[in-house]
mmJSON file of the N, C-alpha and C atoms, coordinates in Angstrom:
{"data_MODEL":{"atom_site":{
"group_PDB":["ATOM","ATOM","ATOM","ATOM","ATOM","ATOM","ATOM","ATOM","ATOM","ATOM","ATOM","ATOM","ATOM","ATOM","ATOM","ATOM","ATOM","ATOM","ATOM","ATOM","ATOM","ATOM","ATOM","ATOM","ATOM","ATOM","ATOM","ATOM","ATOM","ATOM","ATOM","ATOM","ATOM","ATOM","ATOM","ATOM","ATOM","ATOM","ATOM","ATOM","ATOM","ATOM","ATOM","ATOM","ATOM","ATOM","ATOM","ATOM","ATOM","ATOM","ATOM","ATOM","ATOM","ATOM","ATOM","ATOM","ATOM","ATOM","ATOM","ATOM","ATOM","ATOM","ATOM","ATOM","ATOM","ATOM","ATOM","ATOM","ATOM","ATOM","ATOM","ATOM","ATOM","ATOM","ATOM","ATOM","ATOM","ATOM","ATOM","ATOM","ATOM","ATOM","ATOM","ATOM","ATOM","ATOM","ATOM","ATOM","ATOM","ATOM","ATOM","ATOM","ATOM","ATOM","ATOM","ATOM","ATOM","ATOM","ATOM","ATOM","ATOM","ATOM","ATOM","ATOM","ATOM","ATOM","ATOM","ATOM","ATOM","ATOM","ATOM","ATOM","ATOM","ATOM","ATOM","ATOM","ATOM","ATOM","ATOM","ATOM","ATOM","ATOM","ATOM","ATOM","ATOM","ATOM","ATOM","ATOM","ATOM","ATOM","ATOM","ATOM","ATOM","ATOM","ATOM","ATOM","ATOM","ATOM","ATOM","ATOM","ATOM","ATOM","ATOM","ATOM","ATOM","ATOM","ATOM","ATOM","ATOM","ATOM","ATOM","ATOM","ATOM","ATOM","ATOM","ATOM","ATOM","ATOM","ATOM","ATOM","ATOM","ATOM","ATOM","ATOM","ATOM","ATOM","ATOM","ATOM","ATOM","ATOM","ATOM","ATOM","ATOM","ATOM","ATOM","ATOM","ATOM","ATOM","ATOM","ATOM","ATOM","ATOM","ATOM","ATOM","ATOM","ATOM","ATOM","ATOM","ATOM","ATOM","ATOM","ATOM","ATOM","ATOM","ATOM","ATOM","ATOM","ATOM","ATOM","ATOM","ATOM","ATOM","ATOM","ATOM","ATOM","ATOM","ATOM","ATOM","ATOM","ATOM"],
"id":[1,2,3,4,5,6,7,8,9,10,11,12,13,14,15,16,17,18,19,20,21,22,23,24,25,26,27,28,29,30,31,32,33,34,35,36,37,38,39,40,41,42,43,44,45,46,47,48,49,50,51,52,53,54,55,56,57,58,59,60,61,62,63,64,65,66,67,68,69,70,71,72,73,74,75,76,77,78,79,80,81,82,83,84,85,86,87,88,89,90,91,92,93,94,95,96,97,98,99,100,101,102,103,104,105,106,107,108,109,110,111,112,113,114,115,116,117,118,119,120,121,122,123,124,125,126,127,128,129,130,131,132,133,134,135,136,137,138,139,140,141,142,143,144,145,146,147,148,149,150,151,152,153,154,155,156,157,158,159,160,161,162,163,164,165,166,167,168,169,170,171,172,173,174,175,176,177,178,179,180,181,182,183,184,185,186,187,188,189,190,191,192,193,194,195,196,197,198,199,200,201,202,203,204,205,206,207,208,209,210],
"type_symbol":["N","C","C","N","C","C","N","C","C","N","C","C","N","C","C","N","C","C","N","C","C","N","C","C","N","C","C","N","C","C","N","C","C","N","C","C","N","C","C","N","C","C","N","C","C","N","C","C","N","C","C","N","C","C","N","C","C","N","C","C","N","C","C","N","C","C","N","C","C","N","C","C","N","C","C","N","C","C","N","C","C","N","C","C","N","C","C","N","C","C","N","C","C","N","C","C","N","C","C","N","C","C","N","C","C","N","C","C","N","C","C","N","C","C","N","C","C","N","C","C","N","C","C","N","C","C","N","C","C","N","C","C","N","C","C","N","C","C","N","C","C","N","C","C","N","C","C","N","C","C","N","C","C","N","C","C","N","C","C","N","C","C","N","C","C","N","C","C","N","C","C","N","C","C","N","C","C","N","C","C","N","C","C","N","C","C","N","C","C","N","C","C","N","C","C","N","C","C","N","C","C","N","C","C","N","C","C","N","C","C"],
"label_atom_id":["N","CA","C","N","CA","C","N","CA","C","N","CA","C","N","CA","C","N","CA","C","N","CA","C","N","CA","C","N","CA","C","N","CA","C","N","CA","C","N","CA","C","N","CA","C","N","CA","C","N","CA","C","N","CA","C","N","CA","C","N","CA","C","N","CA","C","N","CA","C","N","CA","C","N","CA","C","N","CA","C","N","CA","C","N","CA","C","N","CA","C","N","CA","C","N","CA","C","N","CA","C","N","CA","C","N","CA","C","N","CA","C","N","CA","C","N","CA","C","N","CA","C","N","CA","C","N","CA","C","N","CA","C","N","CA","C","N","CA","C","N","CA","C","N","CA","C","N","CA","C","N","CA","C","N","CA","C","N","CA","C","N","CA","C","N","CA","C","N","CA","C","N","CA","C","N","CA","C","N","CA","C","N","CA","C","N","CA","C","N","CA","C","N","CA","C","N","CA","C","N","CA","C","N","CA","C","N","CA","C","N","CA","C","N","CA","C","N","CA","C","N","CA","C","N","CA","C","N","CA","C","N","CA","C","N","CA","C","N","CA","C","N","CA","C"],
"label_alt_id":[null,null,null,null,null,null,null,null,null,null,null,null,null,null,null,null,null,null,null,null,null,null,null,null,null,null,null,null,null,null,null,null,null,null,null,null,null,null,null,null,null,null,null,null,null,null,null,null,null,null,null,null,null,null,null,null,null,null,null,null,null,null,null,null,null,null,null,null,null,null,null,null,null,null,null,null,null,null,null,null,null,null,null,null,null,null,null,null,null,null,null,null,null,null,null,null,null,null,null,null,null,null,null,null,null,null,null,null,null,null,null,null,null,null,null,null,null,null,null,null,null,null,null,null,null,null,null,null,null,null,null,null,null,null,null,null,null,null,null,null,null,null,null,null,null,null,null,null,null,null,null,null,null,null,null,null,null,null,null,null,null,null,null,null,null,null,null,null,null,null,null,null,null,null,null,null,null,null,null,null,null,null,null,null,null,null,null,null,null,null,null,null,null,null,null,null,null,null,null,null,null,null,null,null,null,null,null,null,null,null],
"label_comp_id":["UNK","UNK","UNK","UNK","UNK","UNK","UNK","UNK","UNK","UNK","UNK","UNK","UNK","UNK","UNK","UNK","UNK","UNK","UNK","UNK","UNK","UNK","UNK","UNK","UNK","UNK","UNK","UNK","UNK","UNK","UNK","UNK","UNK","UNK","UNK","UNK","UNK","UNK","UNK","UNK","UNK","UNK","UNK","UNK","UNK","UNK","UNK","UNK","UNK","UNK","UNK","UNK","UNK","UNK","UNK","UNK","UNK","UNK","UNK","UNK","UNK","UNK","UNK","UNK","UNK","UNK","UNK","UNK","UNK","UNK","UNK","UNK","UNK","UNK","UNK","UNK","UNK","UNK","UNK","UNK","UNK","UNK","UNK","UNK","UNK","UNK","UNK","UNK","UNK","UNK","UNK","UNK","UNK","UNK","UNK","UNK","UNK","UNK","UNK","UNK","UNK","UNK","UNK","UNK","UNK","UNK","UNK","UNK","UNK","UNK","UNK","UNK","UNK","UNK","UNK","UNK","UNK","UNK","UNK","UNK","UNK","UNK","UNK","UNK","UNK","UNK","UNK","UNK","UNK","UNK","UNK","UNK","UNK","UNK","UNK","UNK","UNK","UNK","UNK","UNK","UNK","UNK","UNK","UNK","UNK","UNK","UNK","UNK","UNK","UNK","UNK","UNK","UNK","UNK","UNK","UNK","UNK","UNK","UNK","UNK","UNK","UNK","UNK","UNK","UNK","UNK","UNK","UNK","UNK","UNK","UNK","UNK","UNK","UNK","UNK","UNK","UNK","UNK","UNK","UNK","UNK","UNK","UNK","UNK","UNK","UNK","UNK","UNK","UNK","UNK","UNK","UNK","UNK","UNK","UNK","UNK","UNK","UNK","UNK","UNK","UNK","UNK","UNK","UNK","UNK","UNK","UNK","UNK","UNK","UNK"],
"label_asym_id":["A","A","A","A","A","A","A","A","A","A","A","A","A","A","A","A","A","A","A","A","A","A","A","A","A","A","A","A","A","A","A","A","A","A","A","A","A","A","A","A","A","A","A","A","A","A","A","A","A","A","A","A","A","A","A","A","A","A","A","A","A","A","A","A","A","A","A","A","A","A","A","A","A","A","A","A","A","A","A","A","A","A","A","A","A","A","A","A","A","A","A","A","A","A","A","A","A","A","A","A","A","A","A","A","A","A","A","A","A","A","A","A","A","A","A","A","A","A","A","A","A","A","A","A","A","A","A","A","A","A","A","A","A","A","A","A","A","A","A","A","A","A","A","A","A","A","A","A","A","A","A","A","A","A","A","A","A","A","A","A","A","A","A","A","A","A","A","A","A","A","A","A","A","A","A","A","A","A","A","A","A","A","A","A","A","A","A","A","A","A","A","A","A","A","A","A","A","A","A","A","A","A","A","A","A","A","A","A","A","A"],
"label_entity_id":["1","1","1","1","1","1","1","1","1","1","1","1","1","1","1","1","1","1","1","1","1","1","1","1","1","1","1","1","1","1","1","1","1","1","1","1","1","1","1","1","1","1","1","1","1","1","1","1","1","1","1","1","1","1","1","1","1","1","1","1","1","1","1","1","1","1","1","1","1","1","1","1","1","1","1","1","1","1","1","1","1","1","1","1","1","1","1","1","1","1","1","1","1","1","1","1","1","1","1","1","1","1","1","1","1","1","1","1","1","1","1","1","1","1","1","1","1","1","1","1","1","1","1","1","1","1","1","1","1","1","1","1","1","1","1","1","1","1","1","1","1","1","1","1","1","1","1","1","1","1","1","1","1","1","1","1","1","1","1","1","1","1","1","1","1","1","1","1","1","1","1","1","1","1","1","1","1","1","1","1","1","1","1","1","1","1","1","1","1","1","1","1","1","1","1","1","1","1","1","1","1","1","1","1","1","1","1","1","1","1"],
"label_seq_id":[1,1,1,2,2,2,3,3,3,4,4,4,5,5,5,6,6,6,7,7,7,8,8,8,9,9,9,10,10,10,11,11,11,12,12,12,13,13,13,14,14,14,15,15,15,16,16,16,17,17,17,18,18,18,19,19,19,20,20,20,21,21,21,22,22,22,23,23,23,24,24,24,25,25,25,26,26,26,27,27,27,28,28,28,29,29,29,30,30,30,31,31,31,32,32,32,33,33,33,34,34,34,35,35,35,36,36,36,37,37,37,38,38,38,39,39,39,40,40,40,41,41,41,42,42,42,43,43,43,44,44,44,45,45,45,46,46,46,47,47,47,48,48,48,49,49,49,50,50,50,51,51,51,52,52,52,53,53,53,54,54,54,55,55,55,56,56,56,57,57,57,58,58,58,59,59,59,60,60,60,61,61,61,62,62,62,63,63,63,64,64,64,65,65,65,66,66,66,67,67,67,68,68,68,69,69,69,70,70,70],
"pdbx_PDB_ins_code":[null,null,null,null,null,null,null,null,null,null,null,null,null,null,null,null,null,null,null,null,null,null,null,null,null,null,null,null,null,null,null,null,null,null,null,null,null,null,null,null,null,null,null,null,null,null,null,null,null,null,null,null,null,null,null,null,null,null,null,null,null,null,null,null,null,null,null,null,null,null,null,null,null,null,null,null,null,null,null,null,null,null,null,null,null,null,null,null,null,null,null,null,null,null,null,null,null,null,null,null,null,null,null,null,null,null,null,null,null,null,null,null,null,null,null,null,null,null,null,null,null,null,null,null,null,null,null,null,null,null,null,null,null,null,null,null,null,null,null,null,null,null,null,null,null,null,null,null,null,null,null,null,null,null,null,null,null,null,null,null,null,null,null,null,null,null,null,null,null,null,null,null,null,null,null,null,null,null,null,null,null,null,null,null,null,null,null,null,null,null,null,null,null,null,null,null,null,null,null,null,null,null,null,null,null,null,null,null,null,null],
"Cartn_x":[63.767,63.482,64.457,65.536,66.607,67.464,67.489,68.164,67.667,66.433,65.641,65.987,66.056,66.301,67.8,68.82,69.953,70.314,69.431,69.336,68.853,67.825,67.19,68.259,68.501,69.677,70.94,71.501,72.541,72.01,70.723,70.34,70.147,69.76,69.35,70.691,71.755,73.155,73.54,73.554,73.726,73.24,71.849,71.157,71.517,71.705,72.185,73.636,74.477,75.724,75.729,74.68,74.718,74.111,73.12,72.655,73.648,74.505,75.349,76.502,76.904,77.765,77.052,75.782,75.214,75.082,74.903,74.812,76.036,77.239,78.437,79.101,78.632,78.746,77.924,76.953,76.223,76.649,77.117,77.67,78.535,79.85,81.041,80.87,79.634,79.4,78.86,78.081,77.586,78.406,79.515,80.842,81.484,81.942,82.589,81.916,80.598,79.568,80.066,79.715,79.783,81.269,82.206,83.49,83.653,83.198,83.322,82.81,81.293,80.755,81.591,82.112,82.936,84.217,84.624,85.655,85.452,84.383,83.747,83.369,82.937,82.649,84.022,85.204,86.254,86.931,86.973,87.554,86.679,85.578,84.505,85.181,85.316,85.409,86.836,87.927,89.225,89.099,88.133,88.392,87.811,86.528,85.932,86.922,87.617,88.489,89.706,90.204,91.162,90.766,89.507,88.847,88.461,88.157,88.003,89.372,90.352,91.539,92.052,91.724,92.106,91.257,90.064,89.09,89.745,90.072,90.416,91.799,92.793,94.137,93.778,92.834,92.42,92.166,91.037,90.584,91.595,92.258,93.657,94.443,94.643,95.706,94.959,93.832,92.995,93.041,92.823,92.708,94.05,95.132,96.285,96.663,96.496,96.746,95.93,94.654,94.193,94.589,94.986,95.606,96.987,97.755,99.053,98.734,97.596,97.524,96.893,96.473,95.875,96.987],
"Cartn_y":[-21.328,-20.427,-20.018,-19.631,-18.842,-20.402,-21.26,-22.461,-23.044,-23.208,-23.437,-22.411,-21.016,-20.005,-20.174,-20.309,-20.588,-22.074,-22.942,-24.198,-24.061,-23.184,-22.916,-22.039,-21.034,-20.274,-21.019,-21.807,-22.898,-23.754,-24.316,-25.019,-24.291,-22.856,-22.094,-21.789,-21.561,-21.352,-22.311,-23.995,-25.047,-25.343,-25.011,-25.183,-24.036,-22.689,-21.585,-22.312,-22.763,-23.076,-24.307,-25.095,-26.373,-25.848,-24.67,-24.322,-23.625,-22.801,-21.995,-23.06,-24.091,-25.027,-25.67,-26.022,-26.362,-25.475,-24.427,-23.34,-23.019,-22.901,-22.73,-24.184,-25.275,-26.316,-26.213,-25.807,-25.924,-24.587,-23.692,-22.529,-23.135,-23.897,-24.544,-25.233,-26.218,-27.224,-26.504,-25.508,-24.741,-24.014,-23.657,-22.718,-23.846,-24.903,-26.099,-26.533,-26.603,-26.82,-25.857,-24.783,-23.306,-23.418,-23.816,-23.761,-25.033,-26.224,-27.432,-27.18,-26.439,-26.298,-25.096,-23.859,-23.204,-23.698,-24.943,-25.558,-26.387,-27.179,-27.709,-26.844,-25.645,-24.94,-24.474,-24.378,-23.937,-25.162,-26.276,-27.233,-27.56,-27.639,-27.749,-26.866,-25.312,-24.556,-24.856,-25.002,-25.471,-26.341,-27.674,-28.696,-28.373,-27.582,-27.437,-26.104,-25.528,-24.904,-25.416,-26.284,-27.465,-28.349,-28.761,-29.552,-28.816,-27.523,-26.669,-26.147,-26.079,-25.843,-27.0,-28.063,-29.261,-29.515,-29.348,-29.325,-28.178,-27.0,-26.007,-26.336,-27.022,-27.494,-28.275,-29.432,-30.472,-29.956,-28.904,-28.312,-27.474,-27.039,-25.953,-27.082,-28.254,-29.368,-29.741,-30.28,-30.642,-29.627,-28.501,-27.381,-27.067,-27.132,-26.957,-28.14,-29.62,-30.513,-30.511,-30.069,-29.882,-28.912,-27.75,-26.707,-27.17,-27.88,-28.67,-29.46,-30.256,-31.17,-30.322,-29.118,-28.519,-27.756],
"Cartn_z":[73.196,72.025,71.278,71.894,71.515,70.685,71.631,71.118,69.6,69.525,68.311,67.331,67.647,66.289,65.761,66.907,66.341,65.834,65.669,65.168,63.675,63.563,62.382,61.528,62.105,61.652,60.655,61.477,61.01,59.87,60.22,59.183,57.922,57.873,56.683,55.92,57.09,56.271,55.493,56.107,55.481,54.158,54.092,52.792,51.929,52.257,51.272,50.766,51.711,51.352,50.047,50.233,49.221,47.86,47.904,47.065,46.132,47.137,46.334,45.444,46.266,45.471,44.176,44.262,43.247,42.108,42.608,41.532,40.493,41.565,41.229,40.029,40.553,39.557,38.435,38.194,37.188,36.195,36.845,35.823,35.415,36.199,35.582,34.203,34.637,33.396,32.264,32.524,31.44,30.583,31.373,30.513,29.898,30.351,29.861,28.47,28.68,27.574,26.098,26.728,25.784,25.024,25.837,25.218,24.175,24.651,24.107,22.707,22.476,21.405,20.569,20.965,20.415,19.799,20.217,19.963,18.56,18.952,17.503,16.468,16.585,15.562,15.02,15.721,15.388,14.329,14.795,14.224,13.087,13.074,11.75,10.759,11.026,10.097,9.802,10.491,9.998,9.204,9.339,8.268,7.107,7.065,5.998,4.961,5.755,4.903,4.216,5.198,4.41,3.568,3.596,2.408,1.125,1.251,0.153,-0.583,0.132,-0.405,-1.173,-0.658,-1.409,-2.733,-2.614,-3.765,-4.719,-4.251,-5.129,-6.068,-5.026,-5.842,-6.932,-6.628,-7.747,-8.931,-8.847,-9.947,-10.665,-9.856,-10.653,-11.394,-10.705,-11.555,-12.58,-12.578,-13.761,-14.686,-14.678,-15.441,-16.019,-15.153,-15.978,-16.642,-16.182,-17.269,-18.361,-18.545,-19.675,-20.383,-19.739,-20.733,-21.308,-20.806,-21.081,-22.241,-22.18,-23.552,-24.85,-24.342,-25.751,-26.554],
"occupancy":[1.0,1.0,1.0,1.0,1.0,1.0,1.0,1.0,1.0,1.0,1.0,1.0,1.0,1.0,1.0,1.0,1.0,1.0,1.0,1.0,1.0,1.0,1.0,1.0,1.0,1.0,1.0,1.0,1.0,1.0,1.0,1.0,1.0,1.0,1.0,1.0,1.0,1.0,1.0,1.0,1.0,1.0,1.0,1.0,1.0,1.0,1.0,1.0,1.0,1.0,1.0,1.0,1.0,1.0,1.0,1.0,1.0,1.0,1.0,1.0,1.0,1.0,1.0,1.0,1.0,1.0,1.0,1.0,1.0,1.0,1.0,1.0,1.0,1.0,1.0,1.0,1.0,1.0,1.0,1.0,1.0,1.0,1.0,1.0,1.0,1.0,1.0,1.0,1.0,1.0,1.0,1.0,1.0,1.0,1.0,1.0,1.0,1.0,1.0,1.0,1.0,1.0,1.0,1.0,1.0,1.0,1.0,1.0,1.0,1.0,1.0,1.0,1.0,1.0,1.0,1.0,1.0,1.0,1.0,1.0,1.0,1.0,1.0,1.0,1.0,1.0,1.0,1.0,1.0,1.0,1.0,1.0,1.0,1.0,1.0,1.0,1.0,1.0,1.0,1.0,1.0,1.0,1.0,1.0,1.0,1.0,1.0,1.0,1.0,1.0,1.0,1.0,1.0,1.0,1.0,1.0,1.0,1.0,1.0,1.0,1.0,1.0,1.0,1.0,1.0,1.0,1.0,1.0,1.0,1.0,1.0,1.0,1.0,1.0,1.0,1.0,1.0,1.0,1.0,1.0,1.0,1.0,1.0,1.0,1.0,1.0,1.0,1.0,1.0,1.0,1.0,1.0,1.0,1.0,1.0,1.0,1.0,1.0,1.0,1.0,1.0,1.0,1.0,1.0,1.0,1.0,1.0,1.0,1.0,1.0],
"B_iso_or_equiv":[0.0,0.0,0.0,0.0,0.0,0.0,0.0,0.0,0.0,0.0,0.0,0.0,0.0,0.0,0.0,0.0,0.0,0.0,0.0,0.0,0.0,0.0,0.0,0.0,0.0,0.0,0.0,0.0,0.0,0.0,0.0,0.0,0.0,0.0,0.0,0.0,0.0,0.0,0.0,0.0,0.0,0.0,0.0,0.0,0.0,0.0,0.0,0.0,0.0,0.0,0.0,0.0,0.0,0.0,0.0,0.0,0.0,0.0,0.0,0.0,0.0,0.0,0.0,0.0,0.0,0.0,0.0,0.0,0.0,0.0,0.0,0.0,0.0,0.0,0.0,0.0,0.0,0.0,0.0,0.0,0.0,0.0,0.0,0.0,0.0,0.0,0.0,0.0,0.0,0.0,0.0,0.0,0.0,0.0,0.0,0.0,0.0,0.0,0.0,0.0,0.0,0.0,0.0,0.0,0.0,0.0,0.0,0.0,0.0,0.0,0.0,0.0,0.0,0.0,0.0,0.0,0.0,0.0,0.0,0.0,0.0,0.0,0.0,0.0,0.0,0.0,0.0,0.0,0.0,0.0,0.0,0.0,0.0,0.0,0.0,0.0,0.0,0.0,0.0,0.0,0.0,0.0,0.0,0.0,0.0,0.0,0.0,0.0,0.0,0.0,0.0,0.0,0.0,0.0,0.0,0.0,0.0,0.0,0.0,0.0,0.0,0.0,0.0,0.0,0.0,0.0,0.0,0.0,0.0,0.0,0.0,0.0,0.0,0.0,0.0,0.0,0.0,0.0,0.0,0.0,0.0,0.0,0.0,0.0,0.0,0.0,0.0,0.0,0.0,0.0,0.0,0.0,0.0,0.0,0.0,0.0,0.0,0.0,0.0,0.0,0.0,0.0,0.0,0.0,0.0,0.0,0.0,0.0,0.0,0.0],
"pdbx_formal_charge":[null,null,null,null,null,null,null,null,null,null,null,null,null,null,null,null,null,null,null,null,null,null,null,null,null,null,null,null,null,null,null,null,null,null,null,null,null,null,null,null,null,null,null,null,null,null,null,null,null,null,null,null,null,null,null,null,null,null,null,null,null,null,null,null,null,null,null,null,null,null,null,null,null,null,null,null,null,null,null,null,null,null,null,null,null,null,null,null,null,null,null,null,null,null,null,null,null,null,null,null,null,null,null,null,null,null,null,null,null,null,null,null,null,null,null,null,null,null,null,null,null,null,null,null,null,null,null,null,null,null,null,null,null,null,null,null,null,null,null,null,null,null,null,null,null,null,null,null,null,null,null,null,null,null,null,null,null,null,null,null,null,null,null,null,null,null,null,null,null,null,null,null,null,null,null,null,null,null,null,null,null,null,null,null,null,null,null,null,null,null,null,null,null,null,null,null,null,null,null,null,null,null,null,null,null,null,null,null,null,null],
"auth_seq_id":[1,1,1,2,2,2,3,3,3,4,4,4,5,5,5,6,6,6,7,7,7,8,8,8,9,9,9,10,10,10,11,11,11,12,12,12,13,13,13,14,14,14,15,15,15,16,16,16,17,17,17,18,18,18,19,19,19,20,20,20,21,21,21,22,22,22,23,23,23,24,24,24,25,25,25,26,26,26,27,27,27,28,28,28,29,29,29,30,30,30,31,31,31,32,32,32,33,33,33,34,34,34,35,35,35,36,36,36,37,37,37,38,38,38,39,39,39,40,40,40,41,41,41,42,42,42,43,43,43,44,44,44,45,45,45,46,46,46,47,47,47,48,48,48,49,49,49,50,50,50,51,51,51,52,52,52,53,53,53,54,54,54,55,55,55,56,56,56,57,57,57,58,58,58,59,59,59,60,60,60,61,61,61,62,62,62,63,63,63,64,64,64,65,65,65,66,66,66,67,67,67,68,68,68,69,69,69,70,70,70],
"auth_comp_id":["UNK","UNK","UNK","UNK","UNK","UNK","UNK","UNK","UNK","UNK","UNK","UNK","UNK","UNK","UNK","UNK","UNK","UNK","UNK","UNK","UNK","UNK","UNK","UNK","UNK","UNK","UNK","UNK","UNK","UNK","UNK","UNK","UNK","UNK","UNK","UNK","UNK","UNK","UNK","UNK","UNK","UNK","UNK","UNK","UNK","UNK","UNK","UNK","UNK","UNK","UNK","UNK","UNK","UNK","UNK","UNK","UNK","UNK","UNK","UNK","UNK","UNK","UNK","UNK","UNK","UNK","UNK","UNK","UNK","UNK","UNK","UNK","UNK","UNK","UNK","UNK","UNK","UNK","UNK","UNK","UNK","UNK","UNK","UNK","UNK","UNK","UNK","UNK","UNK","UNK","UNK","UNK","UNK","UNK","UNK","UNK","UNK","UNK","UNK","UNK","UNK","UNK","UNK","UNK","UNK","UNK","UNK","UNK","UNK","UNK","UNK","UNK","UNK","UNK","UNK","UNK","UNK","UNK","UNK","UNK","UNK","UNK","UNK","UNK","UNK","UNK","UNK","UNK","UNK","UNK","UNK","UNK","UNK","UNK","UNK","UNK","UNK","UNK","UNK","UNK","UNK","UNK","UNK","UNK","UNK","UNK","UNK","UNK","UNK","UNK","UNK","UNK","UNK","UNK","UNK","UNK","UNK","UNK","UNK","UNK","UNK","UNK","UNK","UNK","UNK","UNK","UNK","UNK","UNK","UNK","UNK","UNK","UNK","UNK","UNK","UNK","UNK","UNK","UNK","UNK","UNK","UNK","UNK","UNK","UNK","UNK","UNK","UNK","UNK","UNK","UNK","UNK","UNK","UNK","UNK","UNK","UNK","UNK","UNK","UNK","UNK","UNK","UNK","UNK","UNK","UNK","UNK","UNK","UNK","UNK"],
"auth_asym_id":["A","A","A","A","A","A","A","A","A","A","A","A","A","A","A","A","A","A","A","A","A","A","A","A","A","A","A","A","A","A","A","A","A","A","A","A","A","A","A","A","A","A","A","A","A","A","A","A","A","A","A","A","A","A","A","A","A","A","A","A","A","A","A","A","A","A","A","A","A","A","A","A","A","A","A","A","A","A","A","A","A","A","A","A","A","A","A","A","A","A","A","A","A","A","A","A","A","A","A","A","A","A","A","A","A","A","A","A","A","A","A","A","A","A","A","A","A","A","A","A","A","A","A","A","A","A","A","A","A","A","A","A","A","A","A","A","A","A","A","A","A","A","A","A","A","A","A","A","A","A","A","A","A","A","A","A","A","A","A","A","A","A","A","A","A","A","A","A","A","A","A","A","A","A","A","A","A","A","A","A","A","A","A","A","A","A","A","A","A","A","A","A","A","A","A","A","A","A","A","A","A","A","A","A","A","A","A","A","A","A"],
"auth_atom_id":["N","CA","C","N","CA","C","N","CA","C","N","CA","C","N","CA","C","N","CA","C","N","CA","C","N","CA","C","N","CA","C","N","CA","C","N","CA","C","N","CA","C","N","CA","C","N","CA","C","N","CA","C","N","CA","C","N","CA","C","N","CA","C","N","CA","C","N","CA","C","N","CA","C","N","CA","C","N","CA","C","N","CA","C","N","CA","C","N","CA","C","N","CA","C","N","CA","C","N","CA","C","N","CA","C","N","CA","C","N","CA","C","N","CA","C","N","CA","C","N","CA","C","N","CA","C","N","CA","C","N","CA","C","N","CA","C","N","CA","C","N","CA","C","N","CA","C","N","CA","C","N","CA","C","N","CA","C","N","CA","C","N","CA","C","N","CA","C","N","CA","C","N","CA","C","N","CA","C","N","CA","C","N","CA","C","N","CA","C","N","CA","C","N","CA","C","N","CA","C","N","CA","C","N","CA","C","N","CA","C","N","CA","C","N","CA","C","N","CA","C","N","CA","C","N","CA","C","N","CA","C","N","CA","C","N","CA","C","N","CA","C","N","CA","C"],
"pdbx_PDB_model_num":[1,1,1,1,1,1,1,1,1,1,1,1,1,1,1,1,1,1,1,1,1,1,1,1,1,1,1,1,1,1,1,1,1,1,1,1,1,1,1,1,1,1,1,1,1,1,1,1,1,1,1,1,1,1,1,1,1,1,1,1,1,1,1,1,1,1,1,1,1,1,1,1,1,1,1,1,1,1,1,1,1,1,1,1,1,1,1,1,1,1,1,1,1,1,1,1,1,1,1,1,1,1,1,1,1,1,1,1,1,1,1,1,1,1,1,1,1,1,1,1,1,1,1,1,1,1,1,1,1,1,1,1,1,1,1,1,1,1,1,1,1,1,1,1,1,1,1,1,1,1,1,1,1,1,1,1,1,1,1,1,1,1,1,1,1,1,1,1,1,1,1,1,1,1,1,1,1,1,1,1,1,1,1,1,1,1,1,1,1,1,1,1,1,1,1,1,1,1,1,1,1,1,1,1,1,1,1,1,1,1]
}}}
């Protein structure tokens, strides 16, 4: 009976170890996914700001050119 109890405790420890490793991997993947989403948001914002700055510059050049012709 004692042998069976020790065997079951070792098996339970093995299962808990596997579950813990799986949980740690899931958490790491979630953190990596969240970081990638944040990076995409930052890059998208930077791209949009650069695009808007270009549009504003072009409008200013067009307005200056029109003013110079008048």
